[in-house]
A tleap script that builds the chain and sets N, CA, C and O, in Angstrom:
source leaprc.protein.ff14SB
mol = sequence {
  NMET VAL GLU TRP LYS PRO TYR GLY LYS LEU
  LYS PRO SER THR TYR PRO ALA LEU LEU PHE
  LYS GLN GLN LEU THR ALA TYR VAL GLU LYS
  ILE TYR GLY MET ILE ARG ASP ASN LEU LYS
  LYS GLU ILE SER PRO LEU LEU GLY LEU CYS
  ILE GLN ALA PRO ARG THR SER ARG ALA SER
  LEU VAL LYS GLY SER SER ARG SER VAL ALA
  ASN SER ASP ALA GLN ARG ALA LEU ILE ALA
  CHIE
}
set mol.1.N position { 4.385 26.832 -36.536 }
set mol.1.CA position { 5.581 26.190 -36.046 }
set mol.1.C position { 5.342 24.675 -35.968 }
set mol.1.O position { 4.271 24.241 -35.543 }
set mol.2.N position { 6.307 23.891 -36.365 }
set mol.2.CA position { 6.214 22.441 -36.352 }
set mol.2.C position { 6.762 21.924 -35.035 }
set mol.2.O position { 7.848 22.309 -34.602 }
set mol.3.N position { 5.993 21.045 -34.406 }
set mol.3.CA position { 6.426 20.469 -33.123 }
set mol.3.C position { 7.370 19.305 -33.382 }
set mol.3.O position { 7.105 18.468 -34.245 }
set mol.4.N position { 8.461 19.249 -32.645 }
set mol.4.CA position { 9.448 18.186 -32.811 }
set mol.4.C position { 9.059 16.995 -31.951 }
set mol.4.O position { 8.848 17.151 -30.748 }
set mol.5.N position { 8.959 15.805 -32.541 }
set mol.5.CA position { 8.636 14.577 -31.827 }
set mol.5.C position { 9.806 13.617 -32.005 }
set mol.5.O position { 10.074 13.169 -33.120 }
set mol.6.N position { 10.502 13.299 -30.919 }
set mol.6.CA position { 11.703 12.473 -31.058 }
set mol.6.C position { 11.437 11.062 -31.560 }
set mol.6.O position { 12.315 10.471 -32.187 }
set mol.7.N position { 10.261 10.503 -31.308 }
set mol.7.CA position { 9.985 9.136 -31.740 }
set mol.7.C position { 8.877 9.090 -32.786 }
set mol.7.O position { 8.274 8.038 -32.999 }
set mol.8.N position { 8.610 10.180 -33.420 }
set mol.8.CA position { 7.524 10.278 -34.377 }
set mol.8.C position { 7.594 9.293 -35.524 }
set mol.8.O position { 6.948 8.247 -35.466 }
set mol.9.N position { 8.351 9.587 -36.559 }
set mol.9.CA position { 8.413 8.733 -37.747 }
set mol.9.C position { 9.837 8.247 -37.979 }
set mol.9.O position { 10.372 8.366 -39.081 }
set mol.10.N position { 10.434 7.708 -36.951 }
set mol.10.CA position { 11.806 7.228 -37.062 }
set mol.10.C position { 11.821 5.793 -37.556 }
set mol.10.O position { 10.931 5.008 -37.228 }
set mol.11.N position { 12.811 5.457 -38.327 }
set mol.11.CA position { 12.971 4.091 -38.807 }
set mol.11.C position { 13.826 3.312 -37.802 }
set mol.11.O position { 14.884 3.792 -37.394 }
set mol.12.N position { 13.381 2.121 -37.401 }
set mol.12.CA position { 14.163 1.348 -36.429 }
set mol.12.C position { 15.565 1.014 -36.920 }
set mol.12.O position { 16.487 0.918 -36.109 }
set mol.13.N position { 15.753 0.834 -38.231 }
set mol.13.CA position { 17.085 0.514 -38.740 }
set mol.13.C position { 18.037 1.697 -38.576 }
set mol.13.O position { 19.250 1.510 -38.476 }
set mol.14.N position { 17.502 2.890 -38.548 }
set mol.14.CA position { 18.327 4.077 -38.367 }
set mol.14.C position { 18.653 4.294 -36.896 }
set mol.14.O position { 19.702 4.847 -36.565 }
set mol.15.N position { 17.762 3.865 -36.019 }
set mol.15.CA position { 17.921 4.063 -34.582 }
set mol.15.C position { 17.836 2.721 -33.858 }
set mol.15.O position { 16.770 2.369 -33.353 }
set mol.16.N position { 18.931 1.966 -33.795 }
set mol.16.CA position { 18.887 0.643 -33.178 }
set mol.16.C position { 18.556 0.678 -31.688 }
set mol.16.O position { 17.993 -0.281 -31.161 }
set mol.17.N position { 18.894 1.766 -31.006 }
set mol.17.CA position { 18.574 1.868 -29.575 }
set mol.17.C position { 17.065 1.907 -29.366 }
set mol.17.O position { 16.550 1.326 -28.411 }
set mol.18.N position { 16.366 2.585 -30.250 }
set mol.18.CA position { 14.910 2.653 -30.164 }
set mol.18.C position { 14.296 1.277 -30.395 }
set mol.18.O position { 13.382 0.871 -29.676 }
set mol.19.N position { 14.793 0.571 -31.385 }
set mol.19.CA position { 14.308 -0.788 -31.656 }
set mol.19.C position { 14.561 -1.693 -30.461 }
set mol.19.O position { 13.693 -2.476 -30.076 }
set mol.20.N position { 15.746 -1.588 -29.875 }
set mol.20.CA position { 16.080 -2.388 -28.693 }
set mol.20.C position { 15.134 -2.083 -27.547 }
set mol.20.O position { 14.655 -2.998 -26.877 }
set mol.21.N position { 14.862 -0.817 -27.319 }
set mol.21.CA position { 13.960 -0.417 -26.235 }
set mol.21.C position { 12.557 -0.986 -26.456 }
set mol.21.O position { 11.931 -1.473 -25.515 }
set mol.22.N position { 12.066 -0.926 -27.678 }
set mol.22.CA position { 10.733 -1.449 -27.976 }
set mol.22.C position { 10.674 -2.961 -27.777 }
set mol.22.O position { 9.707 -3.486 -27.226 }
set mol.23.N position { 11.721 -3.657 -28.233 }
set mol.23.CA position { 11.742 -5.113 -28.069 }
set mol.23.C position { 11.867 -5.503 -26.602 }
set mol.23.O position { 11.220 -6.448 -26.150 }
set mol.24.N position { 12.692 -4.783 -25.864 }
set mol.24.CA position { 12.867 -5.068 -24.441 }
set mol.24.C position { 11.573 -4.822 -23.676 }
set mol.24.O position { 11.216 -5.609 -22.799 }
set mol.25.N position { 10.878 -3.758 -23.990 }
set mol.25.CA position { 9.600 -3.458 -23.337 }
set mol.25.C position { 8.582 -4.560 -23.606 }
set mol.25.O position { 7.878 -4.996 -22.695 }
set mol.26.N position { 8.504 -5.006 -24.845 }
set mol.26.CA position { 7.559 -6.074 -25.192 }
set mol.26.C position { 7.916 -7.369 -24.462 }
set mol.26.O position { 7.028 -8.072 -23.980 }
set mol.27.N position { 9.188 -7.683 -24.379 }
set mol.27.CA position { 9.641 -8.902 -23.706 }
set mol.27.C position { 9.328 -8.853 -22.212 }
set mol.27.O position { 8.829 -9.826 -21.647 }
set mol.28.N position { 9.620 -7.723 -21.577 }
set mol.28.CA position { 9.361 -7.577 -20.142 }
set mol.28.C position { 7.866 -7.678 -19.857 }
set mol.28.O position { 7.467 -8.318 -18.884 }
set mol.29.N position { 7.041 -7.060 -20.685 }
set mol.29.CA position { 5.594 -7.140 -20.485 }
set mol.29.C position { 5.102 -8.579 -20.630 }
set mol.29.O position { 4.231 -9.012 -19.875 }
set mol.30.N position { 5.642 -9.311 -21.576 }
set mol.30.CA position { 5.249 -10.706 -21.784 }
set mol.30.C position { 5.644 -11.568 -20.589 }
set mol.30.O position { 4.831 -12.344 -20.085 }
set mol.31.N position { 6.889 -11.435 -20.136 }
set mol.31.CA position { 7.381 -12.218 -19.000 }
set mol.31.C position { 6.606 -11.858 -17.735 }
set mol.31.O position { 6.243 -12.745 -16.962 }
set mol.32.N position { 6.351 -10.579 -17.516 }
set mol.32.CA position { 5.599 -10.145 -16.341 }
set mol.32.C position { 4.213 -10.789 -16.323 }
set mol.32.O position { 3.756 -11.256 -15.280 }
set mol.33.N position { 3.548 -10.814 -17.470 }
set mol.33.CA position { 2.220 -11.428 -17.548 }
set mol.33.C position { 2.264 -12.912 -17.235 }
set mol.33.O position { 1.389 -13.430 -16.541 }
set mol.34.N position { 3.287 -13.601 -17.749 }
set mol.34.CA position { 3.410 -15.035 -17.484 }
set mol.34.C position { 3.650 -15.304 -16.000 }
set mol.34.O position { 3.041 -16.204 -15.422 }
set mol.35.N position { 4.534 -14.525 -15.388 }
set mol.35.CA position { 4.828 -14.703 -13.959 }
set mol.35.C position { 3.592 -14.402 -13.124 }
set mol.35.O position { 3.282 -15.130 -12.181 }
set mol.36.N position { 2.885 -13.329 -13.470 }
set mol.36.CA position { 1.682 -12.954 -12.728 }
set mol.36.C position { 0.627 -14.052 -12.797 }
set mol.36.O position { 0.023 -14.395 -11.781 }
set mol.37.N position { 0.401 -14.604 -13.983 }
set mol.37.CA position { -0.613 -15.646 -14.145 }
set mol.37.C position { -0.242 -16.915 -13.377 }
set mol.37.O position { -1.094 -17.518 -12.724 }
set mol.38.N position { 1.022 -17.319 -13.454 }
set mol.38.CA position { 1.459 -18.519 -12.736 }
set mol.38.C position { 1.379 -18.332 -11.232 }
set mol.38.O position { 0.997 -19.249 -10.506 }
set mol.39.N position { 1.740 -17.146 -10.766 }
set mol.39.CA position { 1.685 -16.874 -9.339 }
set mol.39.C position { 0.244 -16.883 -8.830 }
set mol.39.O position { -0.034 -17.382 -7.740 }
set mol.40.N position { -0.668 -16.328 -9.628 }
set mol.40.CA position { -2.085 -16.351 -9.243 }
set mol.40.C position { -2.587 -17.777 -9.107 }
set mol.40.O position { -3.322 -18.097 -8.173 }
set mol.41.N position { -2.184 -18.644 -10.052 }
set mol.41.CA position { -2.626 -20.039 -10.017 }
set mol.41.C position { -2.121 -20.748 -8.765 }
set mol.41.O position { -2.839 -21.561 -8.182 }
set mol.42.N position { -0.889 -20.446 -8.345 }
set mol.42.CA position { -0.312 -21.113 -7.191 }
set mol.42.C position { -0.834 -20.562 -5.868 }
set mol.42.O position { -1.033 -21.316 -4.916 }
set mol.43.N position { -1.055 -19.261 -5.806 }
set mol.43.CA position { -1.396 -18.630 -4.529 }
set mol.43.C position { -2.893 -18.626 -4.238 }
set mol.43.O position { -3.289 -18.646 -3.072 }
set mol.44.N position { -3.725 -18.600 -5.263 }
set mol.44.CA position { -5.173 -18.481 -5.039 }
set mol.44.C position { -5.739 -19.547 -4.108 }
set mol.44.O position { -6.489 -19.194 -3.198 }
set mol.45.N position { -5.422 -20.838 -4.281 }
set mol.45.CA position { -5.975 -21.827 -3.356 }
set mol.45.C position { -5.503 -21.626 -1.915 }
set mol.45.O position { -6.264 -21.844 -0.972 }
set mol.46.N position { -4.247 -21.209 -1.749 }
set mol.46.CA position { -3.729 -20.988 -0.406 }
set mol.46.C position { -4.389 -19.788 0.258 }
set mol.46.O position { -4.692 -19.817 1.450 }
set mol.47.N position { -4.609 -18.739 -0.515 }
set mol.47.CA position { -5.293 -17.564 0.037 }
set mol.47.C position { -6.729 -17.908 0.407 }
set mol.47.O position { -7.265 -17.416 1.400 }
set mol.48.N position { -7.337 -18.753 -0.400 }
set mol.48.CA position { -8.698 -19.184 -0.092 }
set mol.48.C position { -8.772 -19.892 1.249 }
set mol.48.O position { -9.742 -19.725 1.987 }
set mol.49.N position { -7.757 -20.678 1.569 }
set mol.49.CA position { -7.732 -21.357 2.866 }
set mol.49.C position { -7.543 -20.368 4.010 }
set mol.49.O position { -8.112 -20.540 5.088 }
set mol.50.N position { -6.750 -19.341 3.773 }
set mol.50.CA position { -6.467 -18.366 4.825 }
set mol.50.C position { -7.639 -17.422 5.073 }
set mol.50.O position { -7.903 -17.042 6.214 }
set mol.51.N position { -8.332 -17.049 4.022 }
set mol.51.CA position { -9.370 -16.024 4.117 }
set mol.51.C position { -10.743 -16.619 4.385 }
set mol.51.O position { -11.643 -15.904 4.826 }
set mol.52.N position { -10.921 -17.882 4.137 }
set mol.52.CA position { -12.234 -18.505 4.241 }
set mol.52.C position { -12.844 -18.301 5.627 }
set mol.52.O position { -12.197 -18.562 6.641 }
set mol.53.N position { -14.079 -17.839 5.665 }
set mol.53.CA position { -14.775 -17.606 6.917 }
set mol.53.C position { -15.133 -18.950 7.538 }
set mol.53.O position { -15.494 -19.890 6.829 }
set mol.54.N position { -15.033 -19.039 8.855 }
set mol.54.CA position { -15.386 -20.305 9.507 }
set mol.54.C position { -16.878 -20.587 9.359 }
set mol.54.O position { -17.708 -19.685 9.479 }
set mol.55.N position { -17.203 -21.844 9.099 }
set mol.55.CA position { -18.601 -22.252 8.962 }
set mol.55.C position { -19.013 -22.946 10.250 }
set mol.55.O position { -18.408 -23.931 10.674 }
set mol.56.N position { -20.039 -22.412 10.847 }
set mol.56.CA position { -20.507 -23.016 12.102 }
set mol.56.C position { -21.939 -23.490 11.931 }
set mol.56.O position { -22.744 -22.864 11.242 }
set mol.57.N position { -22.227 -24.579 12.556 }
set mol.57.CA position { -23.591 -25.094 12.571 }
set mol.57.C position { -23.981 -25.332 14.019 }
set mol.57.O position { -23.154 -25.200 14.922 }
set mol.58.N position { -25.209 -25.672 14.232 }
set mol.58.CA position { -25.653 -25.920 15.598 }
set mol.58.C position { -24.912 -27.098 16.220 }
set mol.58.O position { -24.583 -27.070 17.406 }
set mol.59.N position { -24.649 -28.123 15.432 }
set mol.59.CA position { -23.957 -29.293 15.962 }
set mol.59.C position { -22.542 -28.929 16.397 }
set mol.59.O position { -22.072 -29.409 17.429 }
set mol.60.N position { -21.859 -28.090 15.627 }
set mol.60.CA position { -20.493 -27.740 15.998 }
set mol.60.C position { -20.467 -26.815 17.213 }
set mol.60.O position { -19.510 -26.835 17.987 }
set mol.61.N position { -21.513 -26.006 17.384 }
set mol.61.CA position { -21.577 -25.152 18.562 }
set mol.61.C position { -21.752 -25.992 19.829 }
set mol.61.O position { -21.240 -25.639 20.891 }
set mol.62.N position { -22.464 -27.081 19.709 }
set mol.62.CA position { -22.659 -27.955 20.855 }
set mol.62.C position { -21.367 -28.703 21.181 }
set mol.62.O position { -21.009 -28.855 22.349 }
set mol.63.N position { -20.673 -29.167 20.147 }
set mol.63.CA position { -19.446 -29.942 20.351 }
set mol.63.C position { -18.326 -29.098 20.931 }
set mol.63.O position { -17.558 -29.586 21.760 }
set mol.64.N position { -18.214 -27.856 20.521 }
set mol.64.CA position { -17.118 -27.020 21.008 }
set mol.64.C position { -16.611 -26.116 19.909 }
set mol.64.O position { -17.360 -25.699 19.025 }
set mol.65.N position { -15.348 -25.824 19.978 }
set mol.65.CA position { -14.751 -24.838 19.066 }
set mol.65.C position { -14.431 -25.462 17.717 }
set mol.65.O position { -13.506 -26.264 17.595 }
set mol.66.N position { -15.198 -25.090 16.716 }
set mol.66.CA position { -14.924 -25.595 15.365 }
set mol.66.C position { -13.828 -24.773 14.702 }
set mol.66.O position { -13.197 -25.229 13.749 }
set mol.67.N position { -13.600 -23.560 15.206 }
set mol.67.CA position { -12.579 -22.702 14.608 }
set mol.67.C position { -11.188 -23.303 14.757 }
set mol.67.O position { -10.388 -23.258 13.823 }
set mol.68.N position { -10.901 -23.858 15.910 }
set mol.68.CA position { -9.562 -24.410 16.103 }
set mol.68.C position { -9.333 -25.596 15.178 }
set mol.68.O position { -8.215 -25.800 14.706 }
set mol.69.N position { -10.371 -26.379 14.912 }
set mol.69.CA position { -10.244 -27.511 13.998 }
set mol.69.C position { -10.029 -26.995 12.577 }
set mol.69.O position { -9.166 -27.502 11.859 }
set mol.70.N position { -10.802 -25.997 12.168 }
set mol.70.CA position { -10.670 -25.437 10.824 }
set mol.70.C position { -9.304 -24.782 10.650 }
set mol.70.O position { -8.674 -24.918 9.601 }
set mol.71.N position { -8.849 -24.073 11.678 }
set mol.71.CA position { -7.541 -23.421 11.596 }
set mol.71.C position { -6.421 -24.443 11.513 }
set mol.71.O position { -5.467 -24.250 10.758 }
set mol.72.N position { -6.515 -25.509 12.261 }
set mol.72.CA position { -5.453 -26.512 12.205 }
set mol.72.C position { -5.447 -27.216 10.844 }
set mol.72.O position { -4.380 -27.557 10.335 }
set mol.73.N position { -6.611 -27.434 10.257 }
set mol.73.CA position { -6.667 -28.029 8.916 }
set mol.73.C position { -6.024 -27.090 7.889 }
set mol.73.O position { -5.270 -27.537 7.025 }
set mol.74.N position { -6.318 -25.806 7.982 }
set mol.74.CA position { -5.746 -24.835 7.055 }
set mol.74.C position { -4.229 -24.744 7.225 }
set mol.74.O position { -3.496 -24.628 6.243 }
set mol.75.N position { -3.761 -24.797 8.474 }
set mol.75.CA position { -2.327 -24.736 8.728 }
set mol.75.C position { -1.634 -25.967 8.156 }
set mol.75.O position { -0.555 -25.856 7.575 }
set mol.76.N position { -2.247 -27.143 8.317 }
set mol.76.CA position { -1.650 -28.369 7.767 }
set mol.76.C position { -1.565 -28.280 6.247 }
set mol.76.O position { -0.580 -28.713 5.650 }
set mol.77.N position { -2.595 -27.720 5.628 }
set mol.77.CA position { -2.591 -27.596 4.169 }
set mol.77.C position { -1.506 -26.635 3.710 }
set mol.77.O position { -0.848 -26.887 2.701 }
set mol.78.N position { -1.306 -25.532 4.437 }
set mol.78.CA position { -0.270 -24.579 4.078 }
set mol.78.C position { 1.127 -25.179 4.255 }
set mol.78.O position { 2.013 -24.951 3.432 }
set mol.79.N position { 1.315 -25.935 5.317 }
set mol.79.CA position { 2.619 -26.542 5.575 }
set mol.79.C position { 2.920 -27.609 4.542 }
set mol.79.O position { 4.077 -27.791 4.162 }
set mol.80.N position { 1.907 -28.314 4.084 }
set mol.80.CA position { 2.109 -29.376 3.097 }
set mol.80.C position { 2.598 -28.811 1.769 }
set mol.80.O position { 3.314 -29.497 1.039 }
set mol.81.N position { 2.227 -27.578 1.444 }
set mol.81.CA position { 2.658 -26.966 0.172 }
set mol.81.C position { 3.994 -26.397 0.403 }
set mol.81.O position { 4.586 -25.822 -0.510 }
savepdb mol mol.pdb
quit
């Protein structure tokens, strides 16, 4: 028995809906990749500021809370963007 495959060896000129679907899929995949890459470029530095672990040294422990200074710097950077 021969198995029926709806998209097996069809000619796009005979089935314009199939051609449209293939072109639309390729276009959406291309646009999605472009948006994803641009968004990564814009968000990565901001996420780095948010996730970065506080760095403490002996001098900062003596002076006081370095976390509040680091947090305020990160907040200013986020607000500036």
